[in-house]
C-alpha positions in Angstrom: 0.0 0.0 0.0 1.4 3.4 -1.0 1.9 5.7 1.9 0.2 9.1 1.8 2.4 12.1 1.7 2.0 14.7 4.3 1.9 18.1 2.7 3.1 21.4 4.1 -0.5 22.6 4.1 -1.5 19.7 6.4 1.3 20.5 8.7 0.4 24.2 8.9 -3.3 23.2 9.5 -2.3 20.8 12.2 -0.2 23.4 14.0 -3.0 26.0 13.8 -5.5 23.6 15.2 -3.0 22.5 17.9 -2.5 26.2 18.8 -6.3 26.8 18.9 -6.7 23.7 21.1 -4.1 25.0 23.6 -5.8 28.4 23.7 -9.1 26.7 24.5 -7.6 24.3 27.1 -5.4 26.8 28.9 -8.2 28.6 30.8 -9.3 25.2 32.2 -5.8 24.6 33.4 -5.6 28.0 34.9 -8.9 27.4 36.8 -7.6 24.1 38.1 -4.3 25.7 39.3 -6.1 28.7 40.8 -8.3 26.3 42.9 -5.1 25.0 44.5 -3.5 28.4 45.0 -3.4 30.3 48.3 -6.1 32.9 48.5 -3.8 35.6 49.7 -1.5 35.1 46.8 -4.4 35.3 44.4 -5.5 38.6 45.9 -2.0 40.0 45.9 -0.5 38.7 42.6 -3.5 37.6 40.6 -3.9 34.4 38.7 -0.7 32.5 37.6 0.2 29.2 36.0 3.2 29.0 38.4 2.0 30.2 41.9 4.5 30.5 44.7 2.2 29.3 47.4 -0.2 26.4 47.2 -3.2 25.7 49.3 -6.2 23.4 49.7 -8.4 26.0 51.4 -10.6 26.4 48.4 -11.3 22.6 48.2 -11.8 22.5 52.0 -14.5 25.1 51.7 -16.2 23.1 48.9 -15.9 19.9 51.1 -17.8 21.7 53.9 -20.7 22.2 51.5 -20.5 18.6 50.2 -24.0 17.6 51.3 -25.6 20.5 49.5 -23.5 20.0 46.4 -24.0 16.3 46.2 -27.8 16.7 46.4 -27.7 19.3 43.6 -25.5 17.0 41.6 -28.1 14.3 41.9 -30.8 16.6 40.8 -28.8 18.0 37.9 -27.8 14.5 36.6 -31.5 13.4 36.8 -32.9 16.4 35.0 -30.1 16.4 32.4 -30.7 12.7 31.6 -34.5 13.0 31.5 -34.4 16.2 29.4 -31.9 14.8 26.9 -33.8 11.5 26.5 -37.2 13.2 26.2 -35.8 15.9 23.8 -34.1 13.3 21.5 -37.3 11.2 21.4 -39.5 14.1 20.4 -37.0 15.5 17.9 -36.3 12.2 16.3 -40.0 11.3 16.0 -40.7 14.7 14.4 -37.7 14.3 12.1 -38.9 10.9 11.0 -42.4 12.3 10.3 -40.9 15.2 8.3 -38.7 12.9 6.3 -41.7 10.9 5.0 -43.0 12.4 1.7 -46.3 10.6 2.2 -47.0 12.5 5.5 -49.8 14.9 4.6 -49.1 17.4 7.4 -45.4 17.6 6.6 -45.7 21.2 5.2 -47.8 22.4 8.1 -45.4 21.0 10.8 -42.5 22.5 8.9 -44.1 26.0 9.0 -45.0 25.6 12.6 -41.5 24.6 13.5 -40.1 27.6 11.6 -42.5 30.2 13.0 -42.0 29.1 16.6 -38.2 29.4 16.0 -38.4 32.9 14.5 -41.1 34.3 16.8 -41.5 33.8 20.5 -44.0 35.0 23.1 -41.0 35.9 25.3 -39.9 34.9 28.8 -42.8 36.7 30.6 -45.6 35.0 28.7 -43.8 31.6 29.1 -43.6 32.2 32.9 -47.3 33.2 33.2 -48.4 30.1 31.2 -46.1 27.7 33.1 -47.1 29.0 36.5 -50.7 30.1 36.2 -52.1 27.6 33.7 -49.8 24.5 33.8 -48.9 25.0 37.6 -45.3 24.1 37.1 -43.9 26.5 39.7 -41.4 24.8 42.0 -41.8 21.4 40.4 -39.2 19.0 39.0 -41.2 18.6 35.8 -40.4 22.2 34.6 -36.7 21.4 34.8 -36.7 18.4 32.4 -39.5 19.1 29.9 -38.3 18.4 26.4 -37.5 21.2 24.0 -37.5 21.1 20.2 -34.8 22.7 18.2 -35.3 23.4 14.5 -31.6 23.0 13.8 -31.4 19.6 15.5 -34.6 18.4 13.8 -33.3 19.3 10.4 -30.0 17.5 11.1 -31.9 14.4 12.2 -34.3 14.6 9.2 -31.5 14.9 6.7 -29.7 12.0 8.4 -32.8 9.8 8.1 -33.3 10.8 4.5 -29.6 10.1 3.6 -29.1 6.8 5.4 -32.5 5.1 5.5 -34.0 4.5 2.0 -37.7 4.6 1.3 -37.5 1.0 0.2 -36.7 -0.2 3.7 -39.7 1.6 5.2 -42.0 0.5 2.4 -40.9 -3.2 2.7 -41.6 -3.0 6.5 -45.0 -1.6 5.8 -45.7 -4.5 3.4 -44.8 -6.9 6.1 -47.4 -5.3 8.3 -45.3 -3.0 10.5 -46.9 0.2 11.7 -45.2 3.6 11.9 -44.2 3.3 15.5 -42.7 -0.2 15.0 -40.8 1.1 12.0 -39.5 4.0 13.9 -38.4 2.2 17.1 -37.1 -1.0 15.5 -35.6 0.2 12.2 -35.1 3.9 12.2 -34.0 4.7 15.8 -31.2 2.1 16.0 -29.7 3.4 12.8 -29.7 7.0 14.2 -27.2 6.3 17.0 -24.3 8.5 15.6 -26.5 11.5 15.0 -28.4 11.0 18.3 -25.2 10.8 20.3 -23.8 14.0 18.9 -27.0 16.0 19.3 -27.7 14.4 22.6 -24.3 15.4 24.0 -24.9 19.1 22.9 -28.4 19.0 24.4 -27.0 17.6 27.7 -24.3 20.2 27.9 -26.8 23.0 27.4 -29.1 21.6 30.1 -26.2 21.0 32.5 -25.2 24.6 32.2 -28.7 26.0 32.3 -29.5 28.1 35.3 -32.3 30.4 34.1 -35.1 27.8 34.5 -34.1 27.0 38.1 -33.7 30.7 38.9 -37.2 31.5 37.6 -39.3 28.6 38.8 -37.6 26.8 41.7 -37.9 28.3 45.2 -37.2 25.2 47.4 -33.4 24.9 48.1 -33.6 21.1 48.0 -34.8 21.2 44.4 -32.3 23.6 43.0 -29.9 22.3 40.3 -26.2 22.5 40.6 -25.8 25.8 38.7 -28.3 27.6 41.0 -26.7 26.2 44.1 -23.3 27.4 43.0 -24.7 30.8 42.2 -26.2 31.0 45.7 -22.8 30.0 47.3 -21.1 32.6 45.1 -23.5 35.3 46.2 -23.1 34.3 49.9 -19.3 34.6 49.5 -19.6 38.0 47.9 -22.1 39.2 50.4 -19.8 38.2 53.3 -16.9 40.0 51.7 -18.9 43.1 51.0 -20.7 43.3 54.4 -19.7 45.8 57.0 -17.7 43.7 59.6 -15.6 44.9 62.4 -11.8 44.4 62.2 -12.0 41.7 64.9 -14.5 39.7 63.0 -12.5 40.0 59.8 -9.3 38.8 61.6 -11.2 35.9 63.2 -12.5 34.8 59.8 -9.2 35.2 58.0 -8.6 32.2 55.9 -12.1 30.7 56.6 -13.4 31.8 53.2 -10.8 31.6 50.5 -12.7 33.9 48.1 -11.1 33.4 44.7 -9.8 29.9 45.2 -13.2 28.7 46.5 -14.8 30.2 43.3 -12.3 28.4 41.1 -12.8 25.1 43.0 -16.6 25.4 42.6 -16.2 26.2 38.9 -13.9 23.2 38.4 -16.3 20.9 40.2 -19.0 21.9 37.6 -16.7 21.3 34.6 -15.5 17.9 35.8 -18.4 15.7 34.6 -18.6 17.3 31.2 -14.8 16.9 30.7 -15.0 13.2 31.6 -18.0 12.4 29.4 -16.9 14.3 26.3 -14.2 11.8 25.0 -16.8 9.0 24.9 -19.0 11.0 22.6 -16.3 12.6 20.5 -16.2 9.8 18.0 -19.8 10.3 17.0 -19.5 14.0 16.3 -18.0 14.0 12.8 -20.1 11.1 11.5 -23.4 12.2 13.1 -23.2 15.9 12.1 -21.7 15.4 8.6 -24.2 12.7 7.6 -26.9 14.8 9.1 -25.9 18.1 7.5 -27.8 19.7 4.7 -26.6 18.5 1.4 -25.7 21.1 -1.2 
């Protein structure tokens, strides 16, 4: 087999991508280092990749809040999994229906999907409907309700049209299979690459979402991780900005490592996503390129 030659252009492209990757990765490294840096040095010298004094005070502060954080972790993992599964199910079913030329309401659903993407009633109307009519205030259901994205639906629809021929669907119908059986036993198993890539992006978006919890959840035990971290951050800032006597400040010195605790909390949130990402990376190129709009 003849070996492929590596061109100068490929080398330049590789170096540029490597440089870009380093620029994206360095802030994460800086956050990790800052979480182990002494709070006094951070206040005096700022952030550095090579601190002179190390400390575990930031992580000790996080450990003191472990019960609250673990509870929020459980809630966030639950709503992320439920929201991702429900969203993928709704989007894939809609994409399958839109990919069928025999579906009579195909044009109407496409217009509805487009209009609801371009025009929205706004956050206030959504809040009024969800609280006054649907009574979803302070419930777990509001945190994991599925959401339909036009972009994801188009990607899934194009993936189905490009990989699953009409002959396969028609032959299944001749054998007596209904639409639901065709979807769950034939179409859905073949959509794994595209579902994995879109599912990961949906999960990351839900994991980082804090607006829904801020608007609808009032019980502390039901708050997702992002909202708990915001509450902890606000408490730290409030204590630092409050009018304390010099004796109280001296007695609390070192008890609240302001910047290092913030960085430790931030890194605690980034951890799960960084661990999961490599397992889904292999599906990205295949899922998104096969599901992209053909020119």
